PyMOL Python script that loads the backbone (N, CA, C, O; Angstrom):
from pymol import cmd

cmd.read_pdbstr("""\
ATOM      1  N   MET A   1      10.891  -8.749  13.027  1.00  0.00           N
ATOM      2  CA  MET A   1       9.721  -8.972  12.180  1.00  0.00           C
ATOM      3  C   MET A   1       8.496  -9.042  13.076  1.00  0.00           C
ATOM      4  O   MET A   1       8.478  -9.747  14.085  1.00  0.00           O
ATOM      5  N   GLY A   2       7.473  -8.294  12.684  1.00  0.00           N
ATOM      6  CA  GLY A   2       6.242  -8.270  13.457  1.00  0.00           C
ATOM      7  C   GLY A   2       5.399  -9.519  13.247  1.00  0.00           C
ATOM      8  O   GLY A   2       5.704 -10.356  12.398  1.00  0.00           O
ATOM      9  N   ILE A   3       4.348  -9.628  14.026  1.00  0.00           N
ATOM     10  CA  ILE A   3       3.500 -10.824  13.994  1.00  0.00           C
ATOM     11  C   ILE A   3       2.773 -10.993  12.650  1.00  0.00           C
ATOM     12  O   ILE A   3       2.640 -12.114  12.157  1.00  0.00           O
ATOM     13  N   ILE A   4       2.312  -9.909  12.068  1.00  0.00           N
ATOM     14  CA  ILE A   4       1.605 -10.020  10.793  1.00  0.00           C
ATOM     15  C   ILE A   4       2.582 -10.388   9.680  1.00  0.00           C
ATOM     16  O   ILE A   4       2.276 -11.237   8.843  1.00  0.00           O
ATOM     17  N   ALA A   5       3.743  -9.762   9.663  1.00  0.00           N
ATOM     18  CA  ALA A   5       4.770 -10.106   8.672  1.00  0.00           C
ATOM     19  C   ALA A   5       5.166 -11.573   8.809  1.00  0.00           C
ATOM     20  O   ALA A   5       5.336 -12.266   7.805  1.00  0.00           O
ATOM     21  N   ALA A   6       5.312 -12.046  10.037  1.00  0.00           N
ATOM     22  CA  ALA A   6       5.671 -13.450  10.267  1.00  0.00           C
ATOM     23  C   ALA A   6       4.566 -14.390   9.781  1.00  0.00           C
ATOM     24  O   ALA A   6       4.849 -15.449   9.220  1.00  0.00           O
ATOM     25  N   THR A   7       3.319 -14.002   9.997  1.00  0.00           N
ATOM     26  CA  THR A   7       2.185 -14.809   9.523  1.00  0.00           C
ATOM     27  C   THR A   7       2.178 -14.882   8.001  1.00  0.00           C
ATOM     28  O   THR A   7       1.971 -15.951   7.427  1.00  0.00           O
ATOM     29  N   ILE A   8       2.406 -13.741   7.349  1.00  0.00           N
ATOM     30  CA  ILE A   8       2.469 -13.711   5.883  1.00  0.00           C
ATOM     31  C   ILE A   8       3.590 -14.636   5.396  1.00  0.00           C
ATOM     32  O   ILE A   8       3.395 -15.433   4.478  1.00  0.00           O
ATOM     33  N   LYS A   9       4.747 -14.521   6.014  1.00  0.00           N
ATOM     34  CA  LYS A   9       5.889 -15.348   5.623  1.00  0.00           C
ATOM     35  C   LYS A   9       5.581 -16.835   5.817  1.00  0.00           C
ATOM     36  O   LYS A   9       5.867 -17.645   4.935  1.00  0.00           O
ATOM     37  N   ASP A  10       5.007 -17.194   6.952  1.00  0.00           N
ATOM     38  CA  ASP A  10       4.676 -18.597   7.224  1.00  0.00           C
ATOM     39  C   ASP A  10       3.665 -19.143   6.220  1.00  0.00           C
ATOM     40  O   ASP A  10       3.829 -20.252   5.711  1.00  0.00           O
ATOM     41  N   LYS A  11       2.624 -18.370   5.936  1.00  0.00           N
ATOM     42  CA  LYS A  11       1.591 -18.843   5.010  1.00  0.00           C
ATOM     43  C   LYS A  11       2.138 -19.031   3.590  1.00  0.00           C
ATOM     44  O   LYS A  11       1.840 -20.027   2.931  1.00  0.00           O
ATOM     45  N   LEU A  12       2.935 -18.073   3.130  1.00  0.00           N
ATOM     46  CA  LEU A  12       3.473 -18.178   1.774  1.00  0.00           C
ATOM     47  C   LEU A  12       4.534 -19.268   1.673  1.00  0.00           C
ATOM     48  O   LEU A  12       4.659 -19.921   0.637  1.00  0.00           O
ATOM     49  N   THR A  13       5.294 -19.466   2.741  1.00  0.00           N
ATOM     50  CA  THR A  13       6.288 -20.540   2.747  1.00  0.00           C
ATOM     51  C   THR A  13       5.606 -21.900   2.673  1.00  0.00           C
ATOM     52  O   THR A  13       6.016 -22.762   1.895  1.00  0.00           O
ATOM     53  N   SER A  14       4.574 -22.094   3.475  1.00  0.00           N
ATOM     54  CA  SER A  14       3.892 -23.398   3.474  1.00  0.00           C
ATOM     55  C   SER A  14       3.120 -23.643   2.178  1.00  0.00           C
ATOM     56  O   SER A  14       2.999 -24.785   1.735  1.00  0.00           O
ATOM     57  N   ALA A  15       2.600 -22.582   1.572  1.00  0.00           N
ATOM     58  CA  ALA A  15       1.793 -22.744   0.357  1.00  0.00           C
ATOM     59  C   ALA A  15       2.629 -22.930  -0.899  1.00  0.00           C
ATOM     60  O   ALA A  15       2.242 -23.680  -1.795  1.00  0.00           O
ATOM     61  N   PHE A  16       3.789 -22.245  -0.975  1.00  0.00           N
ATOM     62  CA  PHE A  16       4.510 -22.197  -2.248  1.00  0.00           C
ATOM     63  C   PHE A  16       5.961 -22.672  -2.190  1.00  0.00           C
ATOM     64  O   PHE A  16       6.608 -22.773  -3.232  1.00  0.00           O
ATOM     65  N   ASN A  17       6.487 -22.967  -0.999  1.00  0.00           N
ATOM     66  CA  ASN A  17       7.876 -23.415  -0.857  1.00  0.00           C
ATOM     67  C   ASN A  17       8.817 -22.546  -1.700  1.00  0.00           C
ATOM     68  O   ASN A  17       9.510 -23.062  -2.577  1.00  0.00           O
ATOM     69  N   PRO A  18       8.849 -21.251  -1.447  1.00  0.00           N
ATOM     70  CA  PRO A  18       9.611 -20.338  -2.301  1.00  0.00           C
ATOM     71  C   PRO A  18      11.124 -20.494  -2.166  1.00  0.00           C
ATOM     72  O   PRO A  18      11.639 -20.849  -1.106  1.00  0.00           O
ATOM     73  N   SER A  19      11.812 -20.222  -3.253  1.00  0.00           N
ATOM     74  CA  SER A  19      13.277 -20.183  -3.207  1.00  0.00           C
ATOM     75  C   SER A  19      13.734 -18.802  -2.729  1.00  0.00           C
ATOM     76  O   SER A  19      14.861 -18.654  -2.257  1.00  0.00           O
ATOM     77  N   GLN A  20      12.880 -17.808  -2.846  1.00  0.00           N
ATOM     78  CA  GLN A  20      13.134 -16.464  -2.334  1.00  0.00           C
ATOM     79  C   GLN A  20      11.828 -15.929  -1.775  1.00  0.00           C
ATOM     80  O   GLN A  20      10.778 -16.046  -2.406  1.00  0.00           O
ATOM     81  N   LEU A  21      11.898 -15.349  -0.601  1.00  0.00           N
ATOM     82  CA  LEU A  21      10.723 -14.715  -0.013  1.00  0.00           C
ATOM     83  C   LEU A  21      11.184 -13.589   0.901  1.00  0.00           C
ATOM     84  O   LEU A  21      11.931 -13.805   1.855  1.00  0.00           O
ATOM     85  N   GLU A  22      10.732 -12.403   0.594  1.00  0.00           N
ATOM     86  CA  GLU A  22      10.980 -11.240   1.436  1.00  0.00           C
ATOM     87  C   GLU A  22       9.634 -10.624   1.772  1.00  0.00           C
ATOM     88  O   GLU A  22       8.816 -10.370   0.888  1.00  0.00           O
ATOM     89  N   VAL A  23       9.415 -10.390   3.037  1.00  0.00           N
ATOM     90  CA  VAL A  23       8.211  -9.710   3.505  1.00  0.00           C
ATOM     91  C   VAL A  23       8.698  -8.431   4.180  1.00  0.00           C
ATOM     92  O   VAL A  23       9.252  -8.465   5.279  1.00  0.00           O
ATOM     93  N   ILE A  24       8.484  -7.322   3.513  1.00  0.00           N
ATOM     94  CA  ILE A  24       9.010  -6.041   3.960  1.00  0.00           C
ATOM     95  C   ILE A  24       7.859  -5.196   4.494  1.00  0.00           C
ATOM     96  O   ILE A  24       6.912  -4.884   3.772  1.00  0.00           O
ATOM     97  N   ASP A  25       7.956  -4.834   5.761  1.00  0.00           N
ATOM     98  CA  ASP A  25       6.941  -3.985   6.385  1.00  0.00           C
ATOM     99  C   ASP A  25       7.215  -2.540   5.974  1.00  0.00           C
ATOM    100  O   ASP A  25       8.231  -1.960   6.359  1.00  0.00           O
ATOM    101  N   GLU A  26       6.316  -1.972   5.200  1.00  0.00           N
ATOM    102  CA  GLU A  26       6.448  -0.591   4.734  1.00  0.00           C
ATOM    103  C   GLU A  26       5.462   0.336   5.436  1.00  0.00           C
ATOM    104  O   GLU A  26       5.184   1.434   4.954  1.00  0.00           O
ATOM    105  N   SER A  27       4.943  -0.102   6.558  1.00  0.00           N
ATOM    106  CA  SER A  27       3.916   0.662   7.267  1.00  0.00           C
ATOM    107  C   SER A  27       4.394   2.054   7.644  1.00  0.00           C
ATOM    108  O   SER A  27       3.616   3.008   7.615  1.00  0.00           O
ATOM    109  N   HIS A  28       5.648   2.174   7.991  1.00  0.00           N
ATOM    110  CA  HIS A  28       6.185   3.475   8.402  1.00  0.00           C
ATOM    111  C   HIS A  28       6.100   4.506   7.268  1.00  0.00           C
ATOM    112  O   HIS A  28       6.069   5.710   7.524  1.00  0.00           O
ATOM    113  N   LEU A  29       6.063   4.036   6.028  1.00  0.00           N
ATOM    114  CA  LEU A  29       5.957   4.937   4.883  1.00  0.00           C
ATOM    115  C   LEU A  29       4.534   5.445   4.675  1.00  0.00           C
ATOM    116  O   LEU A  29       4.300   6.377   3.906  1.00  0.00           O
ATOM    117  N   HIS A  30       3.588   4.817   5.373  1.00  0.00           N
ATOM    118  CA  HIS A  30       2.168   5.121   5.176  1.00  0.00           C
ATOM    119  C   HIS A  30       1.478   5.480   6.485  1.00  0.00           C
ATOM    120  O   HIS A  30       0.256   5.377   6.586  1.00  0.00           O
ATOM    121  N   ALA A  31       2.231   5.892   7.471  1.00  0.00           N
ATOM    122  CA  ALA A  31       1.682   6.145   8.809  1.00  0.00           C
ATOM    123  C   ALA A  31       0.562   7.173   8.811  1.00  0.00           C
ATOM    124  O   ALA A  31      -0.298   7.146   9.691  1.00  0.00           O
ATOM    125  N   HIS A  32       0.558   8.073   7.848  1.00  0.00           N
ATOM    126  CA  HIS A  32      -0.481   9.106   7.790  1.00  0.00           C
ATOM    127  C   HIS A  32      -1.746   8.651   7.073  1.00  0.00           C
ATOM    128  O   HIS A  32      -2.743   9.374   7.076  1.00  0.00           O
ATOM    129  N   HIS A  33      -1.730   7.467   6.457  1.00  0.00           N
ATOM    130  CA  HIS A  33      -2.907   6.976   5.739  1.00  0.00           C
ATOM    131  C   HIS A  33      -3.980   6.510   6.721  1.00  0.00           C
ATOM    132  O   HIS A  33      -3.678   6.030   7.814  1.00  0.00           O
ATOM    133  N   ALA A  34      -5.207   6.659   6.319  1.00  0.00           N
ATOM    134  CA  ALA A  34      -6.333   6.305   7.180  1.00  0.00           C
ATOM    135  C   ALA A  34      -6.311   4.839   7.594  1.00  0.00           C
ATOM    136  O   ALA A  34      -6.571   4.525   8.756  1.00  0.00           O
ATOM    137  N   GLY A  35      -6.009   3.940   6.670  1.00  0.00           N
ATOM    138  CA  GLY A  35      -6.003   2.505   6.987  1.00  0.00           C
ATOM    139  C   GLY A  35      -4.969   2.151   8.027  1.00  0.00           C
ATOM    140  O   GLY A  35      -5.245   1.357   8.926  1.00  0.00           O
ATOM    141  N   ALA A  36      -3.788   2.721   7.926  1.00  0.00           N
ATOM    142  CA  ALA A  36      -2.722   2.457   8.888  1.00  0.00           C
ATOM    143  C   ALA A  36      -3.087   3.029  10.255  1.00  0.00           C
ATOM    144  O   ALA A  36      -2.895   2.375  11.281  1.00  0.00           O
ATOM    145  N   LYS A  37      -3.607   4.237  10.263  1.00  0.00           N
ATOM    146  CA  LYS A  37      -3.975   4.885  11.523  1.00  0.00           C
ATOM    147  C   LYS A  37      -5.111   4.123  12.205  1.00  0.00           C
ATOM    148  O   LYS A  37      -5.069   3.903  13.416  1.00  0.00           O
ATOM    149  N   ALA A  38      -6.116   3.721  11.443  1.00  0.00           N
ATOM    150  CA  ALA A  38      -7.248   2.997  12.019  1.00  0.00           C
ATOM    151  C   ALA A  38      -6.797   1.671  12.616  1.00  0.00           C
ATOM    152  O   ALA A  38      -7.271   1.275  13.681  1.00  0.00           O
ATOM    153  N   HIS A  39      -5.891   0.991  11.943  1.00  0.00           N
ATOM    154  CA  HIS A  39      -5.409  -0.287  12.447  1.00  0.00           C
ATOM    155  C   HIS A  39      -4.704  -0.100  13.782  1.00  0.00           C
ATOM    156  O   HIS A  39      -4.969  -0.840  14.730  1.00  0.00           O
ATOM    157  N   LYS A  40      -3.825   0.863  13.866  1.00  0.00           N
ATOM    158  CA  LYS A  40      -3.084   1.103  15.097  1.00  0.00           C
ATOM    159  C   LYS A  40      -4.006   1.611  16.205  1.00  0.00           C
ATOM    160  O   LYS A  40      -3.871   1.200  17.358  1.00  0.00           O
ATOM    161  N   ASP A  41      -4.941   2.500  15.865  1.00  0.00           N
ATOM    162  CA  ASP A  41      -5.868   3.054  16.855  1.00  0.00           C
ATOM    163  C   ASP A  41      -6.785   1.986  17.449  1.00  0.00           C
ATOM    164  O   ASP A  41      -7.266   2.135  18.572  1.00  0.00           O
ATOM    165  N   ASN A  42      -7.029   0.908  16.697  1.00  0.00           N
ATOM    166  CA  ASN A  42      -7.909  -0.163  17.166  1.00  0.00           C
ATOM    167  C   ASN A  42      -7.136  -1.284  17.851  1.00  0.00           C
ATOM    168  O   ASN A  42      -7.614  -2.415  17.928  1.00  0.00           O
ATOM    169  N   GLY A  43      -5.951  -0.974  18.343  1.00  0.00           N
ATOM    170  CA  GLY A  43      -5.185  -1.953  19.104  1.00  0.00           C
ATOM    171  C   GLY A  43      -4.324  -2.860  18.261  1.00  0.00           C
ATOM    172  O   GLY A  43      -3.758  -3.819  18.786  1.00  0.00           O
ATOM    173  N   GLY A  44      -4.203  -2.596  16.974  1.00  0.00           N
ATOM    174  CA  GLY A  44      -3.375  -3.424  16.100  1.00  0.00           C
ATOM    175  C   GLY A  44      -1.897  -3.163  16.315  1.00  0.00           C
ATOM    176  O   GLY A  44      -1.508  -2.283  17.082  1.00  0.00           O
ATOM    177  N   SER A  45      -1.100  -3.928  15.636  1.00  0.00           N
ATOM    178  CA  SER A  45       0.350  -3.851  15.795  1.00  0.00           C
ATOM    179  C   SER A  45       0.962  -2.665  15.063  1.00  0.00           C
ATOM    180  O   SER A  45       2.134  -2.346  15.262  1.00  0.00           O
ATOM    181  N   GLY A  46       0.176  -2.018  14.222  1.00  0.00           N
ATOM    182  CA  GLY A  46       0.715  -0.944  13.405  1.00  0.00           C
ATOM    183  C   GLY A  46       1.222  -1.443  12.073  1.00  0.00           C
ATOM    184  O   GLY A  46       1.588  -0.650  11.206  1.00  0.00           O
ATOM    185  N   GLU A  47       1.247  -2.764  11.903  1.00  0.00           N
ATOM    186  CA  GLU A  47       1.661  -3.359  10.621  1.00  0.00           C
ATOM    187  C   GLU A  47       0.457  -3.308   9.683  1.00  0.00           C
ATOM    188  O   GLU A  47      -0.570  -3.929   9.959  1.00  0.00           O
ATOM    189  N   SER A  48       0.575  -2.574   8.578  1.00  0.00           N
ATOM    190  CA  SER A  48      -0.577  -2.428   7.702  1.00  0.00           C
ATOM    191  C   SER A  48      -0.229  -2.441   6.217  1.00  0.00           C
ATOM    192  O   SER A  48      -1.090  -2.727   5.385  1.00  0.00           O
ATOM    193  N   HIS A  49       1.014  -2.137   5.876  1.00  0.00           N
ATOM    194  CA  HIS A  49       1.439  -2.034   4.477  1.00  0.00           C
ATOM    195  C   HIS A  49       2.688  -2.900   4.273  1.00  0.00           C
ATOM    196  O   HIS A  49       3.671  -2.772   5.002  1.00  0.00           O
ATOM    197  N   PHE A  50       2.632  -3.770   3.284  1.00  0.00           N
ATOM    198  CA  PHE A  50       3.736  -4.691   3.043  1.00  0.00           C
ATOM    199  C   PHE A  50       4.122  -4.745   1.574  1.00  0.00           C
ATOM    200  O   PHE A  50       3.317  -4.482   0.680  1.00  0.00           O
ATOM    201  N   HIS A  51       5.378  -5.095   1.361  1.00  0.00           N
ATOM    202  CA  HIS A  51       5.868  -5.431   0.028  1.00  0.00           C
ATOM    203  C   HIS A  51       6.377  -6.857   0.129  1.00  0.00           C
ATOM    204  O   HIS A  51       7.270  -7.151   0.923  1.00  0.00           O
ATOM    205  N   VAL A  52       5.807  -7.736  -0.673  1.00  0.00           N
ATOM    206  CA  VAL A  52       6.215  -9.136  -0.701  1.00  0.00           C
ATOM    207  C   VAL A  52       6.908  -9.403  -2.025  1.00  0.00           C
ATOM    208  O   VAL A  52       6.380  -9.109  -3.097  1.00  0.00           O
ATOM    209  N   ILE A  53       8.102  -9.964  -1.925  1.00  0.00           N
ATOM    210  CA  ILE A  53       8.857 -10.408  -3.101  1.00  0.00           C
ATOM    211  C   ILE A  53       8.987 -11.914  -2.975  1.00  0.00           C
ATOM    212  O   ILE A  53       9.528 -12.417  -1.990  1.00  0.00           O
ATOM    213  N   ILE A  54       8.492 -12.632  -3.972  1.00  0.00           N
ATOM    214  CA  ILE A  54       8.483 -14.086  -3.888  1.00  0.00           C
ATOM    215  C   ILE A  54       8.902 -14.712  -5.216  1.00  0.00           C
ATOM    216  O   ILE A  54       8.492 -14.270  -6.289  1.00  0.00           O
ATOM    217  N   THR A  55       9.716 -15.738  -5.118  1.00  0.00           N
ATOM    218  CA  THR A  55      10.074 -16.568  -6.258  1.00  0.00           C
ATOM    219  C   THR A  55       9.761 -18.011  -5.859  1.00  0.00           C
ATOM    220  O   THR A  55      10.280 -18.513  -4.862  1.00  0.00           O
ATOM    221  N   ALA A  56       8.923 -18.664  -6.634  1.00  0.00           N
ATOM    222  CA  ALA A  56       8.543 -20.039  -6.334  1.00  0.00           C
ATOM    223  C   ALA A  56       8.216 -20.769  -7.631  1.00  0.00           C
ATOM    224  O   ALA A  56       7.559 -20.222  -8.518  1.00  0.00           O
ATOM    225  N   GLN A  57       8.670 -21.977  -7.725  1.00  0.00           N
ATOM    226  CA  GLN A  57       8.441 -22.796  -8.923  1.00  0.00           C
ATOM    227  C   GLN A  57       6.956 -22.844  -9.284  1.00  0.00           C
ATOM    228  O   GLN A  57       6.586 -22.686 -10.447  1.00  0.00           O
ATOM    229  N   ALA A  58       6.120 -23.061  -8.284  1.00  0.00           N
ATOM    230  CA  ALA A  58       4.678 -23.164  -8.542  1.00  0.00           C
ATOM    231  C   ALA A  58       4.118 -21.889  -9.157  1.00  0.00           C
ATOM    232  O   ALA A  58       3.224 -21.950 -10.001  1.00  0.00           O
ATOM    233  N   LEU A  59       4.629 -20.745  -8.746  1.00  0.00           N
ATOM    234  CA  LEU A  59       4.121 -19.473  -9.259  1.00  0.00           C
ATOM    235  C   LEU A  59       4.670 -19.153 -10.641  1.00  0.00           C
ATOM    236  O   LEU A  59       3.979 -18.519 -11.438  1.00  0.00           O
ATOM    237  N   THR A  60       5.893 -19.573 -10.946  1.00  0.00           N
ATOM    238  CA  THR A  60       6.467 -19.270 -12.255  1.00  0.00           C
ATOM    239  C   THR A  60       5.778 -20.061 -13.358  1.00  0.00           C
ATOM    240  O   THR A  60       5.885 -19.708 -14.533  1.00  0.00           O
ATOM    241  N   GLN A  61       5.076 -21.122 -12.996  1.00  0.00           N
ATOM    242  CA  GLN A  61       4.350 -21.919 -13.979  1.00  0.00           C
ATOM    243  C   GLN A  61       2.977 -21.328 -14.293  1.00  0.00           C
ATOM    244  O   GLN A  61       2.273 -21.811 -15.179  1.00  0.00           O
ATOM    245  N   MET A  62       2.606 -20.285 -13.564  1.00  0.00           N
ATOM    246  CA  MET A  62       1.309 -19.631 -13.755  1.00  0.00           C
ATOM    247  C   MET A  62       1.490 -18.334 -14.528  1.00  0.00           C
ATOM    248  O   MET A  62       2.592 -17.792 -14.606  1.00  0.00           O
ATOM    249  N   SER A  63       0.395 -17.843 -15.096  1.00  0.00           N
ATOM    250  CA  SER A  63       0.439 -16.495 -15.666  1.00  0.00           C
ATOM    251  C   SER A  63       0.647 -15.510 -14.513  1.00  0.00           C
ATOM    252  O   SER A  63       0.428 -15.851 -13.351  1.00  0.00           O
ATOM    253  N   ARG A  64       1.060 -14.317 -14.834  1.00  0.00           N
ATOM    254  CA  ARG A  64       1.291 -13.304 -13.791  1.00  0.00           C
ATOM    255  C   ARG A  64       0.004 -13.066 -12.984  1.00  0.00           C
ATOM    256  O   ARG A  64       0.047 -12.974 -11.758  1.00  0.00           O
ATOM    257  N   LEU A  65      -1.122 -12.968 -13.671  1.00  0.00           N
ATOM    258  CA  LEU A  65      -2.390 -12.743 -12.991  1.00  0.00           C
ATOM    259  C   LEU A  65      -2.749 -13.916 -12.079  1.00  0.00           C
ATOM    260  O   LEU A  65      -3.173 -13.710 -10.942  1.00  0.00           O
ATOM    261  N   ALA A  66      -2.583 -15.127 -12.565  1.00  0.00           N
ATOM    262  CA  ALA A  66      -2.898 -16.307 -11.756  1.00  0.00           C
ATOM    263  C   ALA A  66      -1.988 -16.401 -10.536  1.00  0.00           C
ATOM    264  O   ALA A  66      -2.436 -16.785  -9.456  1.00  0.00           O
ATOM    265  N   ALA A  67      -0.718 -16.052 -10.703  1.00  0.00           N
ATOM    266  CA  ALA A  67       0.220 -16.075  -9.581  1.00  0.00           C
ATOM    267  C   ALA A  67      -0.191 -15.057  -8.518  1.00  0.00           C
ATOM    268  O   ALA A  67      -0.168 -15.358  -7.325  1.00  0.00           O
ATOM    269  N   HIS A  68      -0.564 -13.867  -8.946  1.00  0.00           N
ATOM    270  CA  HIS A  68      -1.003 -12.843  -8.001  1.00  0.00           C
ATOM    271  C   HIS A  68      -2.273 -13.292  -7.288  1.00  0.00           C
ATOM    272  O   HIS A  68      -2.408 -13.106  -6.079  1.00  0.00           O
ATOM    273  N   ARG A  69      -3.189 -13.874  -8.025  1.00  0.00           N
ATOM    274  CA  ARG A  69      -4.434 -14.368  -7.402  1.00  0.00           C
ATOM    275  C   ARG A  69      -4.140 -15.461  -6.380  1.00  0.00           C
ATOM    276  O   ARG A  69      -4.747 -15.488  -5.310  1.00  0.00           O
ATOM    277  N   ALA A  70      -3.214 -16.362  -6.703  1.00  0.00           N
ATOM    278  CA  ALA A  70      -2.873 -17.448  -5.785  1.00  0.00           C
ATOM    279  C   ALA A  70      -2.313 -16.902  -4.471  1.00  0.00           C
ATOM    280  O   ALA A  70      -2.675 -17.372  -3.392  1.00  0.00           O
ATOM    281  N   VAL A  71      -1.444 -15.923  -4.569  1.00  0.00           N
ATOM    282  CA  VAL A  71      -0.876 -15.315  -3.360  1.00  0.00           C
ATOM    283  C   VAL A  71      -1.971 -14.591  -2.579  1.00  0.00           C
ATOM    284  O   VAL A  71      -2.078 -14.752  -1.364  1.00  0.00           O
ATOM    285  N   MET A  72      -2.773 -13.805  -3.266  1.00  0.00           N
ATOM    286  CA  MET A  72      -3.823 -13.053  -2.587  1.00  0.00           C
ATOM    287  C   MET A  72      -4.869 -13.982  -1.962  1.00  0.00           C
ATOM    288  O   MET A  72      -5.391 -13.688  -0.886  1.00  0.00           O
ATOM    289  N   ASP A  73      -5.173 -15.087  -2.622  1.00  0.00           N
ATOM    290  CA  ASP A  73      -6.098 -16.064  -2.042  1.00  0.00           C
ATOM    291  C   ASP A  73      -5.534 -16.629  -0.740  1.00  0.00           C
ATOM    292  O   ASP A  73      -6.266 -16.817   0.231  1.00  0.00           O
ATOM    293  N   ARG A  74      -4.244 -16.893  -0.728  1.00  0.00           N
ATOM    294  CA  ARG A  74      -3.601 -17.455   0.467  1.00  0.00           C
ATOM    295  C   ARG A  74      -3.594 -16.446   1.614  1.00  0.00           C
ATOM    296  O   ARG A  74      -3.614 -16.830   2.783  1.00  0.00           O
ATOM    297  N   LEU A  75      -3.566 -15.170   1.279  1.00  0.00           N
ATOM    298  CA  LEU A  75      -3.522 -14.112   2.302  1.00  0.00           C
ATOM    299  C   LEU A  75      -4.870 -13.420   2.494  1.00  0.00           C
ATOM    300  O   LEU A  75      -4.926 -12.303   3.010  1.00  0.00           O
ATOM    301  N   ALA A  76      -5.943 -14.070   2.087  1.00  0.00           N
ATOM    302  CA  ALA A  76      -7.279 -13.460   2.148  1.00  0.00           C
ATOM    303  C   ALA A  76      -7.645 -13.006   3.555  1.00  0.00           C
ATOM    304  O   ALA A  76      -8.229 -11.935   3.723  1.00  0.00           O
ATOM    305  N   GLU A  77      -7.318 -13.789   4.553  1.00  0.00           N
ATOM    306  CA  GLU A  77      -7.662 -13.432   5.936  1.00  0.00           C
ATOM    307  C   GLU A  77      -6.946 -12.147   6.365  1.00  0.00           C
ATOM    308  O   GLU A  77      -7.546 -11.276   6.995  1.00  0.00           O
ATOM    309  N   GLU A  78      -5.677 -12.038   6.023  1.00  0.00           N
ATOM    310  CA  GLU A  78      -4.905 -10.843   6.374  1.00  0.00           C
ATOM    311  C   GLU A  78      -5.398  -9.619   5.597  1.00  0.00           C
ATOM    312  O   GLU A  78      -5.469  -8.517   6.142  1.00  0.00           O
ATOM    313  N   MET A  79      -5.734  -9.821   4.332  1.00  0.00           N
ATOM    314  CA  MET A  79      -6.209  -8.709   3.506  1.00  0.00           C
ATOM    315  C   MET A  79      -7.586  -8.217   3.969  1.00  0.00           C
ATOM    316  O   MET A  79      -7.922  -7.046   3.788  1.00  0.00           O
ATOM    317  N   ALA A  80      -8.372  -9.103   4.562  1.00  0.00           N
ATOM    318  CA  ALA A  80      -9.696  -8.722   5.060  1.00  0.00           C
ATOM    319  C   ALA A  80      -9.613  -8.037   6.425  1.00  0.00           C
ATOM    320  O   ALA A  80     -10.576  -7.423   6.884  1.00  0.00           O
ATOM    321  N   GLY A  81      -8.461  -8.152   7.058  1.00  0.00           N
ATOM    322  CA  GLY A  81      -8.324  -7.593   8.400  1.00  0.00           C
ATOM    323  C   GLY A  81      -7.205  -6.588   8.514  1.00  0.00           C
ATOM    324  O   GLY A  81      -7.346  -5.440   8.093  1.00  0.00           O
ATOM    325  N   PRO A  82      -6.096  -7.012   9.079  1.00  0.00           N
ATOM    326  CA  PRO A  82      -5.064  -6.040   9.455  1.00  0.00           C
ATOM    327  C   PRO A  82      -4.264  -5.429   8.305  1.00  0.00           C
ATOM    328  O   PRO A  82      -3.709  -4.341   8.461  1.00  0.00           O
ATOM    329  N   VAL A  83      -4.192  -6.099   7.163  1.00  0.00           N
ATOM    330  CA  VAL A  83      -3.369  -5.575   6.067  1.00  0.00           C
ATOM    331  C   VAL A  83      -4.202  -4.624   5.222  1.00  0.00           C
ATOM    332  O   VAL A  83      -5.237  -4.994   4.668  1.00  0.00           O
ATOM    333  N   HIS A  84      -3.725  -3.399   5.139  1.00  0.00           N
ATOM    334  CA  HIS A  84      -4.416  -2.366   4.367  1.00  0.00           C
ATOM    335  C   HIS A  84      -3.964  -2.382   2.910  1.00  0.00           C
ATOM    336  O   HIS A  84      -4.760  -2.123   2.008  1.00  0.00           O
ATOM    337  N   ALA A  85      -2.678  -2.689   2.678  1.00  0.00           N
ATOM    338  CA  ALA A  85      -2.140  -2.681   1.313  1.00  0.00           C
ATOM    339  C   ALA A  85      -1.002  -3.685   1.201  1.00  0.00           C
ATOM    340  O   ALA A  85      -0.211  -3.869   2.127  1.00  0.00           O
ATOM    341  N   LEU A  86      -0.944  -4.326   0.042  1.00  0.00           N
ATOM    342  CA  LEU A  86       0.114  -5.292  -0.237  1.00  0.00           C
ATOM    343  C   LEU A  86       0.645  -5.041  -1.642  1.00  0.00           C
ATOM    344  O   LEU A  86      -0.090  -5.113  -2.627  1.00  0.00           O
ATOM    345  N   ARG A  87       1.921  -4.748  -1.708  1.00  0.00           N
ATOM    346  CA  ARG A  87       2.598  -4.623  -3.006  1.00  0.00           C
ATOM    347  C   ARG A  87       3.278  -5.955  -3.228  1.00  0.00           C
ATOM    348  O   ARG A  87       4.051  -6.420  -2.390  1.00  0.00           O
ATOM    349  N   LEU A  88       2.985  -6.568  -4.366  1.00  0.00           N
ATOM    350  CA  LEU A  88       3.450  -7.928  -4.619  1.00  0.00           C
ATOM    351  C   LEU A  88       4.344  -7.970  -5.852  1.00  0.00           C
ATOM    352  O   LEU A  88       3.978  -7.480  -6.921  1.00  0.00           O
ATOM    353  N   THR A  89       5.515  -8.563  -5.684  1.00  0.00           N
ATOM    354  CA  THR A  89       6.427  -8.804  -6.796  1.00  0.00           C
ATOM    355  C   THR A  89       6.648 -10.298  -6.889  1.00  0.00           C
ATOM    356  O   THR A  89       7.242 -10.905  -5.998  1.00  0.00           O
ATOM    357  N   VAL A  90       6.165 -10.893  -7.978  1.00  0.00           N
ATOM    358  CA  VAL A  90       6.407 -12.320  -8.216  1.00  0.00           C
ATOM    359  C   VAL A  90       7.581 -12.369  -9.193  1.00  0.00           C
ATOM    360  O   VAL A  90       7.439 -12.106 -10.387  1.00  0.00           O
ATOM    361  N   ALA A  91       8.741 -12.714  -8.645  1.00  0.00           N
ATOM    362  CA  ALA A  91       9.958 -12.749  -9.467  1.00  0.00           C
ATOM    363  C   ALA A  91       9.948 -13.989 -10.333  1.00  0.00           C
ATOM    364  O   ALA A  91       9.520 -15.063  -9.911  1.00  0.00           O
ATOM    365  N   ARG A  92      10.421 -13.823 -11.532  1.00  0.00           N
ATOM    366  CA  ARG A  92      10.444 -14.930 -12.491  1.00  0.00           C
ATOM    367  C   ARG A  92      11.848 -15.384 -12.744  1.00  0.00           C
ATOM    368  O   ARG A  92      12.067 -16.309 -13.525  1.00  0.00           O
TER     369      ARG A  92
END
""", "prot")
cmd.dss("prot")
cmd.show_as("cartoon", "prot")
cmd.util.cbc("prot")
cmd.orient("prot")
């Protein structure tokens, strides 16, 4: 697991205490995209595209939109920097 994936996992674990959490680096599927290339060309780790699957009591009590916003708010720093795309599945 790369450093950005580990950071995502740590932040979501501390924020939501999930019963399930998978952080899947899908950057290799998007290597030709401008965002992925720019990140790697600027000295980044090459980690730019992720799929997060999370199940957490706190999130299941929210609407789907509110749950997505809560996760995205927690990952705002990563989304503003190294993460180009995040596919999010909030399992119920």
